[in-house]
C-alpha positions as CSV (number, residue, x, y, z in Angstrom):
1,M,45.7,-60.2,-1.0
2,Q,43.0,-58.6,-0.8
3,P,40.4,-60.3,1.1
4,F,36.6,-61.3,0.4
5,T,34.2,-57.6,-0.3
6,M,31.4,-58.0,-2.5
7,V,32.9,-55.7,-4.9
8,D,34.0,-59.6,-6.1
9,T,30.6,-61.3,-6.9
10,E,28.1,-60.0,-9.1
11,I,25.3,-60.2,-6.9
12,A,24.6,-56.8,-4.9
13,M,24.7,-57.0,-1.6
14,P,27.1,-54.3,0.1
15,N,26.5,-53.8,3.4
16,R,28.4,-55.5,6.3
17,E,24.9,-57.1,7.3
18,E,25.1,-59.1,4.6
19,G,28.6,-60.2,3.9
20,E,28.5,-61.3,7.8
21,F,24.9,-63.7,6.6
22,W,27.0,-64.9,3.2
23,R,30.6,-65.8,5.2
24,A,28.7,-67.4,7.9
25,R,27.1,-69.7,5.7
26,Y,30.2,-70.1,3.6
27,W,32.3,-71.4,6.0
28,D,29.5,-73.8,7.6
29,A,30.2,-75.3,4.0
30,V,33.9,-75.0,4.2
31,A,33.4,-76.9,7.3
32,A,31.5,-79.3,6.4
33,R,33.3,-79.6,3.0
34,D,30.0,-79.9,0.6
35,R,30.0,-80.4,-2.6
36,V,27.1,-78.8,-3.6
37,M,28.6,-76.1,-2.8
38,D,31.1,-75.9,-5.7
39,G,31.6,-73.5,-8.4
40,V,29.3,-71.4,-5.7
41,F,31.9,-69.4,-4.8
42,F,35.1,-70.0,-3.6
43,Y,37.8,-69.7,-0.1
44,A,41.0,-68.5,0.1
45,V,43.8,-69.8,2.8
46,L,45.9,-66.7,4.0
47,S,48.5,-68.6,5.3
48,T,48.9,-70.6,2.1
49,G,48.0,-68.1,-1.3
50,V,46.0,-71.2,-2.3
51,Y,42.5,-71.2,-3.3
52,C,39.7,-73.8,-3.6
53,R,36.6,-75.0,-3.7
54,P,34.2,-75.5,-0.6
55,G,34.3,-79.6,-1.3
56,C,37.7,-79.9,-1.2
57,P,39.4,-82.4,0.9
58,S,42.4,-80.7,2.6
59,K,42.7,-80.0,6.1
60,R,40.5,-77.5,6.9
61,P,42.2,-74.1,7.9
62,R,41.2,-72.1,10.2
63,R,38.5,-69.6,10.1
64,E,40.3,-66.2,10.6
65,N,42.9,-67.5,7.6
66,V,40.1,-68.1,5.6
67,V,39.0,-65.0,2.7
68,F,35.5,-65.8,0.4
69,F,35.3,-65.3,-3.1
70,R,32.1,-65.6,-6.0
71,A,33.9,-66.0,-9.0
72,R,37.6,-67.9,-9.3
73,E,39.1,-64.4,-11.1
74,A,38.6,-62.8,-8.0
75,A,40.7,-64.8,-6.2
76,E,43.9,-65.2,-8.5
77,R,43.3,-61.5,-9.0
78,A,44.2,-61.4,-5.0
79,G,47.0,-63.3,-6.1
80,F,45.8,-66.8,-4.7
81,R,46.6,-69.5,-6.6
82,P,44.1,-72.7,-7.2
83,C,44.6,-75.6,-4.7
84,K,46.6,-78.7,-7.1
85,R,44.1,-81.1,-4.6
86,C,40.7,-79.6,-5.7
87,K,42.0,-78.3,-9.3
88,P,39.2,-75.2,-8.7
89,D,40.9,-73.8,-11.7
90,L,38.7,-76.5,-13.7
91,I,35.4,-75.6,-12.6
92,D,33.0,-74.7,-15.5
93,R,32.7,-71.0,-15.3
94,R,28.7,-71.6,-16.5
95,D,27.6,-74.0,-13.9
96,P,24.0,-73.4,-14.5
97,S,22.6,-73.8,-11.1
98,A,25.2,-71.0,-9.9
99,Q,23.4,-68.8,-12.7
100,L,20.2,-69.6,-11.9
101,I,20.8,-68.6,-8.0
102,E,22.5,-65.6,-9.7
103,K,19.7,-64.5,-11.4
104,V,17.3,-64.8,-8.8
105,C,19.3,-62.0,-6.0
106,R,19.5,-60.2,-9.4
107,Y,16.2,-59.8,-9.4
108,I,14.7,-59.1,-6.1
109,D,17.5,-56.7,-5.6
110,T,15.9,-54.8,-8.6
111,H,12.5,-55.3,-8.6
112,P,11.6,-55.0,-4.3
113,D,8.5,-53.7,-4.7
114,D,7.5,-57.4,-6.5
115,P,6.1,-59.3,-4.2
116,V,8.6,-62.5,-3.8
117,T,6.6,-65.6,-5.0
118,L,7.7,-69.3,-6.1
119,E,5.3,-68.5,-9.0
120,A,6.9,-64.8,-10.2
121,L,9.8,-66.0,-10.0
122,G,9.5,-68.7,-11.9
123,R,7.6,-66.6,-14.8
124,A,10.4,-63.6,-14.2
125,L,13.3,-66.2,-14.9
126,G,11.5,-69.4,-17.3
127,A,12.1,-72.0,-14.2
128,S,10.0,-73.8,-12.9
129,P,9.2,-73.2,-9.2
130,F,9.7,-76.4,-7.7
131,Y,13.1,-76.3,-9.4
132,L,13.7,-73.1,-8.3
133,Q,13.0,-72.9,-4.8
134,R,15.3,-76.5,-4.6
135,T,18.5,-75.5,-6.3
136,F,17.9,-72.0,-4.3
137,K,17.5,-73.2,-1.2
138,A,20.3,-76.1,-1.6
139,L,23.3,-74.1,-2.7
140,T,22.5,-71.3,-0.5
141,G,20.6,-72.5,2.7
142,I,17.8,-70.2,2.4
143,T,14.7,-69.6,0.4
144,P,14.2,-66.9,-2.3
145,R,11.8,-65.4,0.4
146,A,14.0,-65.6,3.3
147,Y,17.0,-63.4,0.7
148,A,14.4,-60.8,-0.1
149,D,13.7,-60.0,3.9
150,S,17.4,-59.3,5.0
151,R,17.2,-57.0,1.6
152,R,13.9,-55.6,2.7
153,L,15.4,-55.6,6.2
154,H,18.6,-53.9,5.0
155,S,16.3,-51.0,3.0
156,L,14.4,-50.6,6.3
157,K,17.7,-49.3,8.3
158,A,19.1,-47.9,5.6
159,G,16.1,-45.5,5.7
160,L,15.9,-45.2,9.5
161,R,19.7,-44.2,9.6
162,E,19.1,-41.4,7.1
163,G,16.7,-39.9,9.2
164,H,13.4,-40.6,7.3
165,S,10.3,-40.7,9.3
166,V,8.9,-44.9,11.0
167,T,6.4,-44.8,7.9
168,R,7.8,-43.8,5.1
169,S,11.1,-46.0,6.3
170,L,8.4,-49.2,6.3
171,Y,7.1,-48.2,3.2
172,D,9.5,-48.0,1.0
173,A,11.3,-50.9,2.1
174,G,8.2,-52.4,1.2
175,Y,6.9,-53.3,4.6
176,G,3.5,-51.8,4.3
177,S,1.4,-50.9,7.8
178,S,0.3,-53.6,9.5
179,S,1.4,-54.5,12.4
180,R,2.6,-57.7,12.2
181,L,5.2,-56.0,9.9
182,Y,5.9,-53.4,12.4
183,E,6.6,-56.5,14.8
184,R,8.6,-58.3,12.2
185,A,10.8,-55.4,12.2
186,S,11.5,-54.5,15.7
187,A,12.0,-58.1,16.1
188,H,15.2,-58.7,13.6
189,L,16.6,-54.5,14.9
190,G,16.4,-55.6,18.4
191,M,14.4,-52.6,19.1
192,T,11.4,-50.7,18.0
193,P,12.1,-49.2,14.5
194,A,11.4,-45.2,16.3
195,R,14.0,-45.8,18.5
196,Y,16.4,-47.9,16.1
197,R,16.0,-44.2,13.8
198,K,17.9,-42.4,16.4
199,Q,20.3,-45.3,16.5
200,G,20.3,-45.7,20.4
201,S,19.9,-42.1,21.3
202,G,19.2,-41.9,24.7
203,V,20.4,-45.2,25.3
204,T,23.2,-46.3,27.7
205,I,24.4,-49.7,26.2
206,F,27.1,-51.5,28.8
207,Y,29.6,-54.2,27.2
208,T,31.8,-56.5,28.1
209,I,34.0,-58.6,25.9
210,A,35.8,-61.5,27.4
211,S,37.4,-64.9,26.7
212,T,35.2,-68.2,27.3
213,A,35.6,-72.3,26.5
214,I,34.1,-71.4,22.6
215,G,36.1,-67.8,22.0
216,K,36.4,-64.0,22.8
217,M,32.3,-63.7,23.1
218,L,31.0,-59.8,23.2
219,L,28.2,-59.2,25.8
220,A,26.0,-56.2,25.7
221,A,23.2,-54.8,27.8
222,T,21.1,-51.9,29.1
223,D,19.7,-51.1,32.4
224,R,16.9,-54.1,31.5
225,G,19.2,-56.6,30.7
226,I,20.9,-57.9,27.9
227,C,20.4,-57.4,24.5
228,S,23.6,-58.6,22.8
229,I,26.0,-62.4,23.2
230,R,27.9,-62.6,19.8
231,F,31.2,-64.5,19.2
232,G,34.3,-64.0,17.6
233,D,37.9,-64.2,17.0
234,S,38.3,-60.4,17.1
235,M,37.9,-58.2,20.2
236,A,38.1,-54.9,17.9
237,R,35.9,-56.6,15.0
238,L,33.6,-57.3,18.2
239,E,33.2,-54.0,19.6
240,R,33.1,-52.4,16.0
241,E,30.3,-54.4,14.9
242,L,28.3,-53.3,18.4
243,R,28.9,-49.4,17.6
244,S,28.2,-49.8,14.3
245,E,24.3,-51.0,15.6
246,Y,24.1,-47.9,17.7
247,L,26.1,-45.2,16.2
248,Q,23.8,-42.4,18.7
249,A,23.7,-44.5,22.2
250,E,26.7,-44.0,24.8
251,I,28.3,-47.2,24.8
252,V,30.2,-47.8,27.4
253,R,32.8,-50.1,28.7
254,G,31.3,-52.1,31.8
255,D,33.6,-55.2,32.2
256,D,33.0,-55.1,36.5
257,R,29.7,-53.9,35.5
258,L,29.1,-57.2,33.6
259,D,31.0,-59.6,35.6
260,G,28.4,-61.6,37.1
261,Q,26.5,-62.1,33.9
262,V,30.3,-63.3,32.4
263,K,30.5,-65.6,35.0
264,A,27.7,-67.2,34.5
265,L,27.6,-67.4,30.9
266,R,30.7,-69.1,31.2
267,S,29.2,-71.9,33.5
268,I,26.2,-72.3,31.0
269,I,28.6,-72.5,28.1
270,E,31.0,-75.3,30.2
271,G,27.6,-76.9,30.8
272,E,28.0,-76.4,34.3
273,N,25.1,-74.5,35.4
274,K,21.7,-73.3,34.5
275,V,20.3,-70.0,34.9
276,T,18.0,-67.8,33.9
277,L,19.5,-64.2,32.6
278,P,17.9,-61.1,32.3
279,L,16.8,-60.0,28.6
280,D,16.2,-56.7,27.1
281,I,15.1,-58.3,23.3
282,Q,12.1,-57.4,21.0
283,A,11.0,-60.6,19.3
284,T,7.3,-61.8,17.3
285,T,4.7,-64.0,19.2
286,F,6.3,-66.4,16.9
287,Q,9.7,-66.3,17.8
288,R,9.2,-66.1,21.5
289,R,7.6,-68.9,21.5
290,V,10.4,-70.7,19.9
291,W,13.3,-69.2,21.6
292,Q,10.8,-70.4,25.2
293,A,10.8,-74.3,23.6
294,L,14.7,-73.8,23.1
295,Q,15.1,-72.9,26.8
296,A,13.3,-76.0,27.6
297,I,15.6,-78.2,25.8
298,P,17.5,-79.8,28.5
299,R,21.3,-79.0,28.3
300,G,23.4,-82.2,26.8
301,A,20.2,-82.6,24.5
302,T,19.2,-81.8,21.1
303,K,16.0,-81.8,19.2
304,S,14.8,-80.7,15.4
305,Y,13.2,-77.9,14.0
306,G,9.9,-79.9,12.9
307,K,10.4,-81.5,16.5
308,I,10.2,-77.5,17.9
309,A,7.2,-76.9,15.2
310,A,5.4,-79.2,16.5
311,D,5.8,-78.7,20.0
312,I,4.8,-75.3,19.6
313,G,1.4,-76.6,17.9
314,H,2.7,-75.6,14.1
315,P,4.7,-78.7,12.5
316,K,4.5,-77.0,9.5
317,S,6.7,-74.5,10.7
318,A,10.1,-75.9,10.6
319,R,11.4,-73.5,8.0
320,A,10.5,-70.6,10.4
321,V,11.6,-72.2,13.2
322,A,15.3,-72.3,11.2
323,R,15.0,-68.3,10.9
324,A,13.6,-67.8,14.4
325,C,17.1,-69.4,15.3
326,A,18.7,-67.2,13.3
327,T,17.6,-63.9,14.7
328,N,18.4,-65.7,17.8
329,P,20.4,-61.7,19.1
330,V,21.9,-63.4,22.8
331,A,23.6,-66.7,21.9
332,V,24.1,-69.3,24.8
333,A,21.2,-67.2,27.1
334,I,18.8,-68.9,24.2
335,P,20.3,-72.4,23.4
336,C,19.4,-72.6,19.6
337,H,22.8,-74.6,19.1
338,R,20.4,-77.4,21.0
339,V,18.7,-77.5,17.6
340,V,19.6,-80.4,14.4
341,R,18.3,-81.0,11.4
342,E,15.6,-83.9,10.8
343,D,18.4,-86.1,10.0
344,G,20.7,-84.9,13.1
345,E,23.3,-83.6,10.9
346,L,23.8,-80.6,14.2
347,G,22.9,-78.3,10.6
348,G,24.1,-74.2,10.2
349,Y,25.1,-72.0,13.3
350,R,25.4,-68.2,12.7
351,W,28.9,-68.5,15.6
352,G,30.5,-71.0,13.2
353,I,29.9,-74.6,13.4
354,E,32.9,-75.8,15.2
355,R,31.4,-73.5,18.3
356,K,27.9,-75.3,18.2
357,K,30.3,-78.6,17.8
358,K,32.1,-78.1,21.0
359,L,29.2,-76.2,22.9
360,L,27.3,-79.7,23.0
361,A,30.1,-81.7,23.1
362,L,30.5,-79.7,26.7
363,E,27.1,-80.1,28.0
364,A,27.4,-83.6,27.1
365,A,30.4,-83.6,29.3
366,N,29.2,-82.4,32.2
367,G,26.3,-84.9,31.8
368,A,23.6,-82.6,31.6
369,G,20.5,-83.2,30.5
370,R,20.8,-87.1,29.7
371,G,17.5,-87.2,27.8
372,S,18.2,-88.4,24.2
373,K,17.7,-86.5,20.7
374,D,14.0,-85.2,20.1
375,S,13.2,-86.0,23.5
């Protein structure tokens, strides 16, 4: 059986970063049994050989046993058989909403220099801007503009890795030359574009992988502070992702060197302690304000995206707050898991909704942050 790859989809997303981006959203949909996503993708379980709709009522599988497919035909080619409970083989393969999403993504992919406005997309695809935005957001969890941003970032990274100048890479990716866009690119890269272009050349990054109450954690740091905290189920995969980002950096296993930070983070995860750790991360002014607001939320409490937006003086920027949370490179140290939807539902989490649930439960169990939601 072959796992999900972007070859199985009509939407061109060939790079690892975008693959991870969509897989995280797909898993959130499976964990929530989100029927809205039925027909948009299918998931298959390696241990049973069965593939299902996202909204299948069956017992949730373990994340490490799940692979994803954009088309049921691809799942069947890989040797999976349809689930007898949710009957994914009976889904209308010509679902108009799913087709619209594919058309939007294909248009953005093939028109990288065009401005991504709802009006322009609506004219090109013959759809109402309002309907297009609502449908795209409902089925993918992001806006067309956010999808275009992810494609632009991929183009920027590709140009820098190929050795092109920062200026050429920025222009080729459609960023223009303004300092604001340069700053935005820096935040997503985790360092300045010039430094990323060298793929970490001249930089020493120490890392360790440790077990925590919510799974395996990779912690990476430079001499200036922690630059990456990520979670996963595979040690090899966590290390591979770090090395693939900084091919020219000197990446050194530093278990003893980072022992203190690991202990501090374990304590934070378990809701027992609050410490401030030195960080070495890039951020736009807006992102920094959001992240500072997140750090001010008491342990055990939560706030909505809208409340965070109001707190930082941008009450209409709830979606931008959500994007800032999604680009947080140091999970737990900046507690984006404490942000929820307006209706109180947990919403998404880059490292999996189950980890978010457990983090909040651990904080609540230790009596941390007795404030109520949106306090």
